Each structure stands twice: as C-alpha cells, then as structure tokens.
N, C-alpha and C positions, 0 to 999 in steps of 0.2 A: 294709407294703411296703418296698423299698429306698429309701434317700435318701442324699444327699451334697451338701455345699455346695462350690461352685466359684467361684473368682476368677480371671478371665482378663484379660490385658492384652496389647496389641500394637499393630500398625499396621493401620489399615483399608485404605489404598490406598498403594502404594509411591510413586506419582507425585504425591501430595498430602500436605502436612504434616498427618497425621491419626493420632490415637491413640484407644484405647478402654481403659476399665477397667470390666469387666463382672462383676457379682456375680449368681450364679444358685444357687437352692436346687432341686436335682433330686430328684424322687421318682417312685415307680411305684405309683400307687394301685391298679391292677389288672394282671393279666398282660398285657393288650393295650393299656394306655394309659400315657403318660408325661407328667409335669407339670414345667414349668420356671417357678418363681416368681422373679420379678425382685427383686433386692436393689438398693439405691442404686448406680447406675452412672453413668459419665460417658463421653460421646462427644465428641470435639473434632477439628476440622480447620480450619486457617487461623485466623481470628479468631472462629470459631464454637464454642459449647459447648452441648451438650444433656445433660440429666440425666433419670434415671428415678426413680420413688419405689418404696417397698417395699409394693406392693399388687397389681400386675398379674401376670398369669401367662399361659402358653401351654400348652395341653394337646393332645397328639397321640393321636388314636384311629384305628382302621382306616378309619372312614368320613369323618372330618373332622379339621381342625385348629381348635381353638378359641383365639381371642385375646381375653382378657378384661381390659378396663380398663388397657391399656398406653399410657402417655403419655411423650412426649419433650417436655421443657420447657426454657426458657432465655430469655435476653434476646431471642432470635430468634423468640419465640412458642411455640406449642404444637401438637403433632400427637398426636391421641388415636385409638387403634384399638380396636374392639370388634366381635366377631362371629365368623363362621366362614369358613374356606376349605374348600369341599366341592364335591360334584357336584349338590347339591340346589338347586333354584330358590327354595326357601322358607328357606334359611339364607343370610343376607347378611353381608357384611363392610362395616362403616361406618368410614370414615376422616374425621375432623373436623380442620379446620385453623382455628386462632384466631390472627390477627395473625402468621402464619408468614412469616418473612423469606425471600424467594426468593433472596436473595444467597447462601444456604447451598449452592445448586447451582452457583455460579460456578466452583469448583475443577474440577468435572466438565465444565462447558460451555466451559471455556477451550480445550479442544482443538478446538473449533469456532469459536474467536474470538468467542464470544458472552458477553454480560454482562447479567445481570438485576439490577434493584434495585426493591424495593417489598415490601409485605406483602399476603398473601392470606388470605382467610377463606372458609369454606364447607365443603362435605361431598361426599365420593365414596362411592357405594354400588355394591358389586359382588356378583355371585352366580355359581354354577356355575364357579368359578375352576379347578377340577380337570379340567373336560372341555369346557365350551362357554361361555366367559366372557360375562357380561352386565354393562354398566356404566351408571351414571347419575351425573351430578354437577351441582352448582351452585356456582360459585366467583366471588368478587368480589375484585378488587384495586383499592382506591380510587385509587391513584396508582402506575402502573407505568412504570419507565424501562427501555428496552432499548437496549443499546449506546450509553449516555449520551444518549439521546433521550427526552424526556418524552412518553409516549403519552397518559396520562390514565387514566380509570376503565375497567377491563377487567371484562367480565362473560362468563362461559362457562356454558352450560347444555347438558345432554344427558339424554335419558331413553329407556329401553327400551320399545318398543311391541310388545305381544303380537299386535296385528292385522297389522302389516307385517313383523314379524321384523327390525326395523331399530332402530338407535340414532339418534334424532333429534338433530341438532346445531344449536345457535344460540349466537352469540357476537357481541359488539360491543366497540368501544373508543370512548370519548367523552371529548373534551376540551372542557370548558365546554358550549356548545350545539352544537358540531360533532361529528357522528358520523363519525370518521375511518376506521372499519373495521367491516364487518358480514359475518358468516359465517352461512350457512344451508344445511342439507342433511341427508343421511342416510348412514348407514354400515350395511352388512349384514354382520355378522361371520361368518355361516356361509359366505358366498361371498367374503368380503373385498372386496366391491364398495362403491364410494363414489360419491355424486353430490352434489357440494358447489359452491356458488357463493360468491364473495367480492367484495365491493364496497369500494373505497378512495376516500377523499376527503382530499386534502392530507396524504397520508402522506409523511413526510420520507425523502428519498433517503439521508440520512446513516445511516439504519438498516443499510444494506448496506456501509458504509465498512469495517468489520473484515474483510469477506470479499474485498475487492479491495486490501487494504493492500499498498503497494509498487508497485502498478500505477497506481492512481488515488488521489488524496488530496483532502481538503477537499470531499467531495461535498455539493452543496447542491441545494435545489429540492424538488419534490414529485412524487408519483405519484398520478394520479386515473384511475379506470377500474374494470373488473371482469374477473374470470377465473373459469372453471369448470373443475372437475376431475371427470371422469367415467370410471369403469372399475375394474378390479381393481387393488389396491395393487401398485405396482411397474410397472404397465402402463397407467397412467391416460392417457386423452386429456386434453389441456390446451388451452384456447382463451381467450386474454386479449388485451385492448387497453387501453393506458394512455396518457394524455397526461402530459407532463413539463414543467409550467410552472416557469419560473425555474431550470431545471436548469443546473448548472455544476460544473466539476471541475478539478483540477490534475494535470498529468503531472509527477511529482516529479523525474525525471532531466533533464527539460528546463526545470524550474522555470517552466513556463508555465501560466496559468490561463485556461480557456475557459468560455464560456457558450453555451447553445443558444438560437438565436433563436426566439421565439414559444413554442408548446407542442407540440413534435414528438410524434408517436405511436410508442410502443413496442408491438410485437406479440409474442406468446408462444404457442408450442405445445409439444408433448412433445419436439420435436427441435431447435427453433430459437428464438432471441430476436433480433429484428432491429428496427432503427430506420429509419423513413422518412428519406430524404434530407433533411438539414437544414443550414441555414446556422449556422456556428460562428464566434464572434468571441472574440479575446482580451480579457480584462476590463480590461487596463491601457490599451491604445491603440485598441481597437476594430477591429484588422485582421481580415481575413475569410478564411474557407475554407468548404468544403462537406464535411460528415461523413457516412459510411456506417458503420453498426455491424451486425455479425452475430456471434452466439454460437451455435455448434453444441453440442448436448448430447444425452444420452440420459437423459430424465427427471431432468435437473439433475445428472447424473454425466458425467464425462469431458468437461468443458467446454473448448471451443477458441474463442479470440477472433480476430476479424478486424475491426479498426478501420482505416478509411481516411479520411484528410483530404486533400482536394484544396485545396492552399494557393494563395492569390493575394496575395502579399506579406504572408503571415501571420507574426506573431511566433512563431517556431518554437523558439527557445531563448533563455533569459534568465538565465543562470547567472553566479555570481561566483566569484572565486578561492577563497573559503571552501568552496564546494560541490564543487569538482573540482580536484585537484592537477595535472591533465594538460592541461586546456583549459577555457576559459570564454568568455563573451561574449554579445552580443546578435545574434541571427540573424533576419533577415526573409527568408522563403523563398517562392518560387513553385515548386510541384512537388507531390510526393506524400509524405505521411507515413503510415506503416503500423505497426500494432502487431498481430502475428499469433502464433499458436501456442497450445499448452496453457498453462494459467495458471501452471504451474511451469517453463515453458521458453519464455518469450515473446521475441520479437525485434522491437526497435524500429528501424525503418528510415526515414531521412530522405533522400530523393532530390530535391534541390531546387536552384534557382538562388539564390545569395546576392544579395539586392536591396539597394537604397539604404537606408542606416541600419545595415547590418551591420558589427559590429566583432567579429572573431574573434581571441581572444588565446591564445597558447601560451607558458606560462612555462617557460623552460629550466632555471632553478635553477642553483646552483653559483656559487662565487665567481670573481672575475677579478682580475687584478693588472696594473698598468701598469708597464712597465719602460722608463725613458728616456722619450723623446718621439717616437720614430719607429715604434714597433711595440707591439702588445699581445700578452701571453701569457695564454691561458685555461688555468687549472690543470685537471688531471684531478681529478675529485671524490676527496677523501681518505676515509679509513675512516669518519670521523664523519659526513660528508655522505652516504655510501652507506647508513649505518645509518638516518639520518633519512629518506632517500628510501624505503628499504624499509619503514620504519615507516608512512610515509604510504601506500604501496601496500597494505600489510597492512590498515591501517585501512579503506582504500577497498574492498578485497576483502571485508572483513567486512560492510560496508554492502551490497555488491552480493549477497553470498550470502544476506542476509536478504531481498533483493528480487530473486530470480533473473530476470535479463533481460539479453539481449545487445543492444548498441547498434551501429548501422551508420549512418554519415553519408557521403553521397556528394554533395559540395557543388560546384556549378558556380560558380566564383568569377568575378565580373564587376568591371570597374573602378568600379562603384558601391559595392562593398563594401570594407571596410578589413581588413587582416591585421596583427596586432600580435604580434611576437616579443619577449618580455621576457627579456633576457639577464641582467640584474641588477636586481631590483626596488628594492633599497636605494639604488643609485647613480643609477637612472633610465636605465641603459644599455639601449637598446631599438631595434628596427627597427619602423617603421610605415609601411605604404604600401598603394597600390591596384594592382591588376593583374588578370590573367585566367589562368585555369587550372582544375585539377581537384584537389580534396583529398578523400581517402577516409580516414575515421577509424573504427576498429573497436575495440569494448571488449567482451570476452567476459564470461561470468558470473563468472569468477575475478577479473575486474578488470584483466586484461592488455590493454595498449593497442598497437595497430598503426596507423601513419599512413603513407599512400602518396600519391604525386602531386606536383604542383608548381605554382608560380605564376610567371609572367613579370611583372616589375615595370613598371608604367606610370608611377607617381609615388610620392612618399613621402619619408621621411627616416630617417637613422640618428642617434640621439642618443648621441654619443661622449663619454665621461667619462674624465678623467684623475684617478686615485686618489680618485674620488668627490667631488672638489672643483671642478675646472674642467670645464665641459661645453660642447660645441659640437655644433650641429645641422648635419649633412651631408645635403644633398638627394640623394635617390637618382636616378640617371640611368636613363632608360627603356632597357629591353632586358636588365637583369639578371634573375637567376632564383634561386628557392629550391625545393629538392626534398627529399622525404622518402622513405626506403627501409626503414622499420622502425618504431621508436618515435618519438615526437615529438622525442627528442634526437638521433636519427640523421638529420641533415639536411646537405645540401650546398648551399653558396651560391656564386654567382658575381655579385658586385655591384660597382658603381662609384658613388661618391658624391662630391659636390663641396661645399666650404665656400667661400662667397663673403664676401669682406671687403675693406676698404680699409686700406692701409698707407702709411706714409711711406717713400720711397726715399732720404731725406736721409742716413741713416747709410752708404749705399752710394755715392751720387752727390751731390757737393756742390751741383751746379747744380739738383738737385731738392729742396733743403732747404726744408721747410715745405709741400711739395706731396704730397698723398695720391692714390694711384691704386688702381684695382680689382685684386684678386688672387684667383684661383681655386686652391684647394688640393684636389687629387683624392685620394680614398681608395679603394684597391682591396682587396676582401675576397673570398678564394677558398678553397675546400676545406671542411673540416668547420666547421660553425657554432661549436661549442664550442672549436675550436682552429684558426682560419683562418690562412691566409697573408695578411699585411697589408702593403701598400706604399703609399707616397705619391708623387704626381706633382705 
C-alpha cells in the first residue's frame, strides 16, 4: 500500500502559548483503511510539555476508528488511550490517567476565571461514541485545589446501567474527616434528562471569588446546604437552600468590609438567587445595616444583581488618597446603598445622610504661589501638571474598565460631618469645616467625574500658608458656602474667615507701649476656588 512520513509543526491555539511538533508515518494497509503511526512528538503550551513514543497508532476503517497504545507523557503525568471509536456497544475506548496534572487545562479554563491544581488518576470508559455515547468513569484526585482554595480528596464515579438506561453518578470531596461535598444522581443520555442532588458542608465561599472579581473582594465564610437539579439539560428545575456561616466580603470601590450576622439563608432556583433579610456589620467598627440580595438569572445565564443595604450609621466608605485621586475619606451613612444591574454594567448608588464621624476629602491638586502679603494667586495648571493629572485619570480609567461599574453618591451633609478641601497637600493649605447641604458625586465606567451641589458653612477653619513656611489658621464664619457645578475642580466659594491674635499697639501709640490688645483679621474668599478673589479686612 501507499505510505509517507510526515512532520508537522505549528500552533495549537492562537490565544494560548502553545506549539506542537508532530511526527506521523502514514500508510494505507487496504483500500478502505488508513493507518497513522505516531513518531516521537512534542506538544507544549505554557509551562507544560507532553511527548509521545514511537509505538502507538490510529487506524481508520469504515466501521470504526482504532486507537492503539497512544500515550502522552511528561512531568505532568500520563494519559493513555486504547480502544475503539465506533457505534458498537461491544467496542470500547479506554482512557487511563496516571498522576495527570490538571493544571494543564488552566490555559483553557482561564476564559472562565477558573484555575485547577492537583493530579488525578483513574479511568474513563466510553462506547457507541459515533451514535449513542455511553460513559463510565472512576477518577481520584488525592488533593485538589480550585481557585486557590484547597478542597481535599476528590472522588468521581459513574457507570452505565443497562436496566435503567441511565448513567449513575456519584462523587465526593473529603478534607480529613469532613465530607465537604457529595453528589448523587442519574443522567439519561437518550433524553438528556438529569436528576442530581448535591450536599455541601463548610464549602468555602472563596471558591466563587474569581467570578465576582471587581464587584466583591476577599470573600470569606462557608456554604452549607443542599440543592437538586431535575429536568432536561438547559431547562433544569433547581431547588436549593444554603446557610452562610461566617460570611464576609469587601466592596473594593468603597474599601469597606462587611460580615453577615449569624448564618443567613441563601435560596436558589432556576430563575433567582436570593438572601433572606440579614443584619450586616462592618468588620472594622461594627456599625450596622440590613442587607437584601437578589440575583435574577436564566439557568445561571444573563445574571442581574440587586443588592440593597439599609444603613444605620453604617461605615459606607473608607478610602485613602492612594485609592482615588478625586475623592476619599471616611463616611458613616444612614440611608440606602444599592448595587444593581447586569454584572458587566453595574451601578453603585449611595443615597445617605453623612453622620457623625464622617470626613470627606477632596484634593484639588495644583501648585499655588504667594505674592506679597495681602493676596494669593493660584496658578493655572501648567502643561506638566495637566499631563500628570491626565496620567492619573488614565490610570484610574484603566482600573475602572477592568471592573466596569458606575458610582453615584448623593450625600445629605449634616453639621455632624466634616468636609475637607485640600488645596495644597505639601504646604498644608486646606479648608476644613462642618455645614449642611447636598453633594452629588458621579463616576462613570470611563472614570469621568462629575460633582454637583453645595454646602453652607456652620464652622471650620482655613489653614492659610505663606510660601509654605508661615501658616495661620483662620476660623470660618458661619454663613459662607462652597458649590460645585462640574468636576471637583469646578467649584465656587463665598467664604469669610477670621484670624484672632493679640498685638502690641506700642509702635503706633506711645501711651499703649507694652500693652497687648485683641485683633481680628478678616479674610474674604470669593469666586473660583482655584483662583479666588481674596481681600483682608
């Protein structure tokens, strides 16, 4: 018959660093059959490399495909294939795994934010693969890690039953003496119908962290309960109930960390996932709110989140200047915090009253210069400063694009809260005070910031510096105002402050030599905050 030797090389998958060097000896033993004898070959992607030996072959006939003694071997273990791909129930294909490293699948699972680590051994048996597939398997992973969470010993078993026409399913995960996961049920391949029950005990919530990245962080706690899946694939009925002891999570953009009180119950069906009303507390100070969670879905597709937190002086934001170039601070709020929408287009809304302990800071950026002793000139940002600000905005936008979410703050400012406007962080030039009013802050998914509203001053001070050396604290007089009409930098002020001191009148009046008297120096600031009109009285 005809024969030829082939050597092929190339890329396995474009999206993965993968190559192959395949050697094949092709022959045609009969007019109706073809044989491919494997020569030493190498398959690699990422850090993984598998090789074949010069002994296996694949033969193609009209009635079947024979795979004889084909092995993939390497530091990642071995996969051995032997048998037939056919329509016959009496011709089987046997796949044997020996210490096979599951990490080899991670480049493909990466698109699902999933990562496996561990080695698996066992056997898969299949028949009738060309018409009506039947499967059976027994697999054991002595120590499996999923998404950086150690699960323990995994056992999977399935067998085809001639009497029921179903594949019996059985599986478990055991860590020490604790059985964390148990699966039991049947799958009917002819009708694609399944009836499966799953029981969980102290299964770590951190397992789902990769799937909510950018929305929630640092997921902790456990899930305990059971769920059943019953129906045709893609249309299954789902009924589950889980308790969540020690559950806690972080909302990254607020830099707040919350725990759920007790062991609230999470319910699941084929269209909804919802959490019973539960008390929520911040883990730093123990402030309180009440949480309601609802996730609408269609068999875990097209997920939409609706999280509501009714806050009662809850720590609602706790950010630093390193986490946001536009605003930061500590906010204790009473009101409603919501996180709603599809997972790729969420909207975080904080509609709350700023309570006692709140310090909300707005860094204005930009240099300032003192000229003489009776007025201050705020420079317009030069080209370098504009480039720096744009770089900061761009960096911030990149982070926001990685975690698509729009933020809306509607804060009812009360005299119990403090507002801080940092004009020059290096010199300590700043306004800080208490007042009442309304501030609306919006940040879209591109990172653009809008700030609206205003505050009427009740009390506070302006820390006034001269060339960064001499500093004086002027007390703000009640009745002034600060208003925003665009970005945090687009603000108008109408403020009056007073500096109280004692001076000697001796240089002016001889009879008062050696006598000190009280003197009030009034400072008036009006117009644009970054370039105000300043006068002294």
